[in-house]
C-alpha positions as CSV (number, residue, x, y, z in Angstrom):
1,M,2.1,0.1,32.7
2,N,5.0,-0.6,35.4
3,E,8.4,-1.4,34.2
4,I,7.7,-3.3,30.6
5,K,9.0,-7.0,30.4
6,V,10.9,-8.2,27.3
7,A,11.0,-11.9,26.4
8,F,13.2,-12.4,23.0
9,A,12.4,-15.3,20.3
10,G,15.7,-16.1,18.6
11,V,18.4,-14.7,20.5
12,R,21.2,-14.5,17.4
13,R,18.9,-11.9,15.4
14,S,17.4,-10.3,17.9
15,S,20.8,-9.7,19.7
16,A,21.1,-6.6,17.7
17,F,17.8,-5.3,19.4
18,F,19.0,-6.6,23.8
19,K,21.2,-3.0,24.4
20,A,18.1,-0.7,22.9
21,F,16.1,-3.0,25.2
22,Q,18.4,-2.5,28.2
23,L,19.3,1.1,27.8
24,H,15.3,1.8,27.6
25,P,14.4,2.8,31.1
26,E,10.9,1.8,30.7
27,T,12.2,-2.1,30.1
28,Q,13.6,-4.8,31.6
29,I,14.5,-8.1,29.8
30,V,13.4,-11.6,31.9
31,A,13.2,-14.4,29.0
32,L,15.1,-15.6,26.6
33,C,13.6,-18.3,23.5
34,D,16.4,-20.4,21.3
35,I,15.9,-23.7,19.7
36,N,20.3,-23.4,19.9
37,E,21.0,-24.5,23.8
38,R,24.8,-23.7,22.6
39,T,23.8,-20.1,21.5
40,L,20.5,-20.0,24.3
41,A,23.4,-20.1,27.0
42,E,25.8,-18.2,25.8
43,A,22.7,-15.2,25.3
44,G,21.7,-15.8,29.1
45,K,25.4,-15.6,30.2
46,A,26.1,-11.9,28.0
47,T,22.3,-10.5,29.6
48,G,22.6,-11.5,32.6
49,V,18.6,-13.8,31.8
50,T,18.5,-16.4,34.3
51,Q,14.9,-17.5,32.1
52,L,15.7,-19.2,29.8
53,Y,13.7,-21.2,26.9
54,T,13.4,-23.7,24.2
55,V,9.7,-23.7,23.3
56,Y,8.1,-20.4,22.9
57,E,4.6,-21.0,23.8
58,K,6.3,-22.4,27.3
59,M,8.0,-19.0,27.8
60,L,4.9,-17.5,26.7
61,D,3.0,-18.9,29.6
62,E,5.8,-19.0,31.9
63,A,7.9,-15.7,31.9
64,R,4.6,-14.1,31.0
65,P,5.9,-11.3,29.6
66,D,4.7,-8.2,28.2
67,V,6.3,-7.8,25.0
68,V,8.0,-10.1,23.0
69,V,10.5,-10.1,20.0
70,V,9.6,-12.4,17.3
71,A,13.0,-12.9,15.6
72,T,13.3,-16.1,14.4
73,P,13.4,-17.2,11.2
74,M,10.7,-15.7,9.0
75,Q,8.2,-18.9,8.5
76,Y,7.7,-18.4,12.2
77,H,7.0,-15.0,12.3
78,A,3.4,-14.9,11.9
79,P,2.4,-18.6,13.9
80,Q,4.6,-16.9,17.3
81,A,3.4,-13.2,16.2
82,I,0.1,-15.2,16.7
83,A,0.6,-16.8,19.7
84,A,1.6,-13.7,22.3
85,L,-1.8,-11.6,20.3
86,Q,-3.7,-14.4,21.2
87,R,-2.3,-13.9,24.9
88,D,-2.4,-10.1,24.7
89,I,1.2,-10.0,24.6
90,H,2.6,-6.5,23.1
91,V,4.6,-7.6,19.6
92,L,7.8,-6.7,18.1
93,S,8.1,-8.6,14.9
94,E,11.6,-9.2,12.3
95,V,10.9,-9.1,8.5
96,T,8.9,-9.8,6.4
97,A,5.5,-10.2,8.1
98,C,4.4,-13.4,7.3
99,V,5.2,-15.9,4.2
100,S,2.0,-16.8,2.6
101,M,-1.9,-15.4,2.3
102,D,-3.4,-17.3,4.2
103,E,-0.8,-16.2,7.4
104,A,-1.1,-12.4,6.2
105,R,-5.5,-13.2,6.9
106,W,-5.0,-14.8,10.3
107,L,-2.3,-12.0,11.4
108,V,-4.0,-9.6,10.7
109,Q,-6.7,-11.6,12.5
110,A,-5.3,-11.8,15.5
111,C,-4.2,-8.2,15.8
112,R,-8.1,-7.4,15.4
113,Q,-8.8,-9.4,18.2
114,S,-6.0,-8.8,20.6
115,S,-5.6,-5.8,23.0
116,A,-2.5,-6.1,22.0
117,V,0.1,-3.9,19.8
118,Y,1.9,-5.6,17.0
119,M,4.7,-3.4,15.1
120,M,7.0,-4.8,12.1
121,A,10.8,-3.8,12.9
122,E,11.2,-2.6,9.7
123,N,14.7,-0.6,10.9
124,Y,15.8,0.4,7.5
125,I,13.3,3.7,8.0
126,Y,15.1,4.7,11.1
127,R,18.5,4.9,8.8
128,K,19.5,8.7,9.3
129,P,19.3,9.3,5.4
130,V,16.0,7.9,5.3
131,V,15.0,10.2,8.1
132,L,15.8,13.2,6.5
133,V,14.3,12.6,3.0
134,Q,11.1,11.7,4.8
135,A,10.7,14.8,6.7
136,M,11.6,17.1,3.4
137,V,9.4,14.9,1.7
138,E,6.6,16.1,4.0
139,A,7.7,19.6,4.6
140,G,7.0,19.7,0.5
141,L,10.6,20.0,-1.3
142,F,10.4,17.4,-3.3
143,G,6.7,18.7,-4.6
144,E,4.4,15.9,-5.4
145,V,6.6,13.0,-5.1
146,Y,5.8,10.0,-8.2
147,Y,8.6,7.3,-8.3
148,A,11.1,5.6,-5.7
149,E,12.9,2.9,-6.5
150,G,15.0,0.6,-3.6
151,E,17.5,-2.6,-3.4
152,Y,18.9,-4.7,-1.6
153,L,21.5,-6.6,-3.1
154,H,23.3,-9.0,-0.7
155,E,25.1,-12.0,-1.7
156,L,24.3,-14.6,0.9
157,S,25.4,-17.9,-0.7
158,A,27.4,-18.7,3.0
159,L,23.9,-18.4,5.2
160,H,22.1,-21.2,2.7
161,H,24.1,-24.4,4.7
162,T,25.1,-25.1,8.3
163,P,28.6,-26.2,7.9
164,E,27.8,-29.2,8.2
165,G,26.1,-28.7,4.9
166,Q,22.6,-28.7,5.6
167,P,20.5,-26.2,4.1
168,T,19.1,-23.5,5.8
169,W,15.6,-22.0,6.6
170,R,17.1,-19.1,4.0
171,Y,17.6,-21.8,1.2
172,Y,14.0,-22.6,1.6
173,W,11.9,-19.5,2.0
174,Q,14.5,-16.8,1.2
175,V,15.8,-18.1,-2.3
176,G,13.9,-21.4,-2.9
177,V,11.2,-19.4,-3.5
178,N,10.7,-17.3,-7.1
179,G,9.3,-13.8,-6.9
180,A,10.2,-10.9,-4.6
181,T,11.2,-12.8,-1.3
182,Y,12.1,-10.3,1.0
183,P,11.0,-6.7,-0.3
184,T,10.8,-4.8,3.0
185,H,14.1,-2.9,3.5
186,S,13.6,-1.5,0.1
187,L,9.9,-1.2,0.4
188,G,9.6,0.0,3.9
189,P,11.8,3.4,2.9
190,C,9.8,3.8,-0.1
191,L,6.4,3.9,1.2
192,Q,7.6,6.0,3.8
193,W,8.2,9.0,1.4
194,I,5.0,7.6,-1.2
195,Q,2.6,7.2,1.9
196,E,0.5,5.1,-1.0
197,R,0.1,0.9,-0.9
198,P,1.4,-0.9,-3.4
199,A,-2.6,-1.6,-5.5
200,R,-1.0,-3.7,-8.4
201,V,2.6,-5.4,-9.0
202,S,4.5,-7.0,-11.8
203,C,7.0,-8.9,-11.1
204,I,10.1,-10.6,-13.6
205,G,13.5,-11.8,-13.4
206,T,16.7,-12.8,-14.8
207,G,16.4,-16.3,-15.1
208,R,19.0,-18.0,-13.3
209,W,22.7,-18.0,-14.1
210,T,24.9,-18.3,-10.8
211,D,23.3,-21.4,-9.1
212,P,20.1,-23.1,-11.0
213,E,19.7,-25.1,-8.0
214,H,17.8,-22.4,-6.8
215,A,14.3,-21.6,-7.7
216,M,14.9,-18.1,-7.3
217,E,16.3,-16.1,-10.4
218,D,19.6,-14.1,-10.3
219,T,17.9,-10.5,-10.0
220,I,14.2,-10.1,-9.7
221,L,12.5,-6.7,-10.2
222,L,9.4,-5.5,-8.7
223,L,7.2,-2.9,-10.0
224,C,3.9,-1.8,-7.6
225,K,1.4,0.9,-9.0
226,T,-0.2,2.7,-6.3
227,A,-4.1,3.7,-7.4
228,S,-3.3,7.3,-8.1
229,G,-0.5,6.0,-10.6
230,K,2.6,6.3,-8.8
231,L,5.4,4.1,-9.4
232,I,7.8,2.2,-7.1
233,R,10.8,-0.3,-8.5
234,V,12.5,-3.0,-6.6
235,R,15.5,-4.5,-7.2
236,L,16.1,-7.6,-5.1
237,D,19.2,-9.8,-5.6
238,M,20.9,-12.4,-3.0
239,L,22.4,-14.7,-5.1
240,S,24.9,-12.4,-7.8
241,K,28.2,-12.5,-7.0
242,R,28.9,-9.1,-6.3
243,P,30.0,-6.6,-3.1
244,H,26.8,-6.1,-1.0
245,A,25.0,-2.7,-1.8
246,M,21.0,-2.5,0.1
247,T,20.6,0.3,0.8
248,N,20.3,1.9,-2.8
249,Y,17.5,4.7,-2.9
250,T,16.1,7.4,-5.6
251,L,12.9,9.4,-4.5
252,Q,11.8,11.8,-7.6
253,G,9.0,14.3,-7.0
254,T,7.6,17.2,-8.7
255,K,10.5,19.7,-7.3
256,G,13.5,17.8,-6.8
257,V,15.2,14.2,-7.0
258,F,17.1,12.4,-3.9
259,E,19.9,9.8,-5.2
260,G,21.8,7.7,-2.3
261,A,25.3,6.5,-2.0
262,R,25.8,3.7,-3.9
263,R,29.3,2.0,-2.7
264,P,31.7,3.0,0.4
265,G,32.5,6.2,0.8
266,E,30.5,7.7,-1.7
267,R,27.7,10.7,-0.3
268,D,23.9,10.6,-0.1
269,W,22.5,13.5,-3.4
270,V,19.8,16.3,-4.0
271,W,18.7,18.4,-6.5
272,I,16.2,20.5,-5.4
273,S,14.3,23.3,-7.2
274,D,13.7,25.9,-4.8
275,Y,17.4,25.2,-3.7
276,C,19.5,24.5,-6.5
277,R,19.5,27.5,-9.2
278,D,21.9,25.4,-11.7
279,P,19.3,22.7,-13.2
280,N,22.7,20.1,-12.8
281,Q,23.6,21.1,-9.2
282,W,23.6,18.8,-6.8
283,V,23.8,19.0,-3.4
284,P,25.1,16.9,-0.7
285,L,22.0,15.5,1.8
286,E,23.3,16.1,4.4
287,T,23.1,20.2,3.5
288,F,19.4,19.8,4.9
289,E,20.4,18.3,8.3
290,A,19.9,21.6,10.4
291,E,16.9,22.7,8.9
292,F,14.9,19.5,8.9
293,L,16.4,16.3,10.5
294,P,14.2,16.1,13.2
295,E,15.3,17.4,16.6
296,I,16.0,13.8,18.4
297,W,18.0,12.6,15.5
298,R,20.0,16.4,15.2
299,D,21.6,15.2,18.6
300,P,21.4,11.5,19.5
301,P,21.6,10.8,23.6
302,P,24.5,8.3,24.1
303,E,22.2,5.8,24.5
304,A,20.9,6.1,21.0
305,L,25.1,5.7,20.0
306,Q,25.1,2.7,21.4
307,A,22.1,0.7,20.5
308,G,23.8,0.5,16.9
309,H,22.7,1.1,13.0
310,G,23.6,5.3,13.5
311,G,21.1,5.4,16.6
312,G,18.4,3.7,14.4
313,D,17.8,0.8,16.9
314,Y,16.8,2.7,19.7
315,F,14.8,5.1,17.4
316,E,12.9,1.9,16.7
317,V,12.6,0.9,20.0
318,M,12.1,4.0,21.8
319,D,8.7,3.4,19.1
320,F,7.4,0.3,19.8
321,I,7.6,1.4,23.6
322,D,6.1,4.7,23.1
323,A,3.1,2.6,21.4
324,V,3.1,-0.2,23.6
325,Q,2.4,2.8,26.6
326,G,-0.9,4.3,24.5
327,R,1.7,7.5,23.9
328,K,1.5,7.3,20.0
329,A,0.6,4.3,17.4
330,P,3.3,1.6,16.1
331,T,5.1,3.1,13.0
332,I,4.7,0.4,11.3
333,D,1.1,-1.3,12.7
334,I,-0.3,-4.4,11.4
335,H,-1.9,-2.5,7.4
336,K,1.5,-1.0,7.2
337,A,3.2,-4.2,7.3
338,M,1.3,-5.6,5.2
339,D,1.7,-2.3,2.9
340,M,5.3,-4.0,3.0
341,T,4.7,-7.5,2.6
342,L,1.6,-8.3,0.6
343,P,3.7,-6.5,-2.8
344,G,6.6,-9.4,-2.7
345,L,3.6,-12.4,-2.0
346,V,1.5,-11.7,-4.9
347,S,5.0,-10.9,-6.6
348,Q,5.6,-15.0,-6.0
349,E,2.6,-15.4,-9.1
350,S,3.1,-12.6,-11.0
351,I,7.0,-14.1,-12.2
352,R,4.9,-17.4,-12.4
353,R,2.7,-15.8,-14.9
354,G,5.7,-13.7,-17.1
355,G,5.5,-10.4,-14.9
356,E,1.6,-9.9,-15.4
357,W,-0.1,-7.2,-12.9
358,L,-1.9,-8.7,-10.6
359,E,-3.8,-6.6,-7.9
360,V,-2.4,-6.7,-4.3
361,P,-5.3,-6.8,-1.2
362,D,-5.8,-4.1,1.1
363,S,-5.6,-5.8,4.9
364,R,-7.6,-2.9,5.7
365,Q,-10.8,-4.4,3.4
366,W,-10.7,-7.6,5.1
């Protein structure tokens, strides 16, 4: 493939990717789409892109991109990804992959019928500590990993209404549904480390103490069991009044443990039995960077640092373009995207049944 033509849907959120695609030597941004004409015009001016659209399908048909980045509100991710896949246009989709079981099946079917690549843009797996822990897991430092947890504590009440007081999509789709509606930032890294899909889930909540207006309970706990019995705990809270803490992670194995920083200024710590003589000796995670951090992360290129998230955005785009070019498999293909999305969909029925354990479908069997 020659220079890859890239289009964006939802310019406010997708602007985080602009720099990464502009800096990539194989890509060119050719079109932008957004229903807000003012936002669209501002993005066009900032990027120098002149093909601007307010109708998504029209952009796909007229601009004829090779790739589309779907960064619209989450209820549009599956329909817009499917529309692109049906045109054999590669898709990088924001999270979550879909908002219903029907959409999940339609999206998997579209991926199977299309010659295009689908990848979900779960950027938390590209955070440097997550990458380092994964490399250490693969090297066997933690032994057999059997427990992981992730927490996404992000008070978003300011985004539930427009300045004019109208409910936004988040009001309906994130906190307007009870259950783990937005689990992928927590599940993503845990699944990278555990390397098994969630087979069963149980979901419970605290009740509604902050604002009874919303269907979602203030704090949601999602427990995921793999077929071999490994356990993942996810805490999701987008309502409680508290400082943000969106990257709380823990990993436990037979030979070691990782405890991520929970507050600004804190460090990530590990205890590894083969390295720590004292059974109570914690070691800073960065101690293991020189030996285990992937080479490209040790001395990231200048363009990576320009792209944001400490290089994560650049590496995510680089992986996606490598998949489009056939150099590697997509990091989060349709089935891994389902592994991160389906537990949240099943959780909505589990919490309705008082935390009953329910099976999570395996999209590979559809």
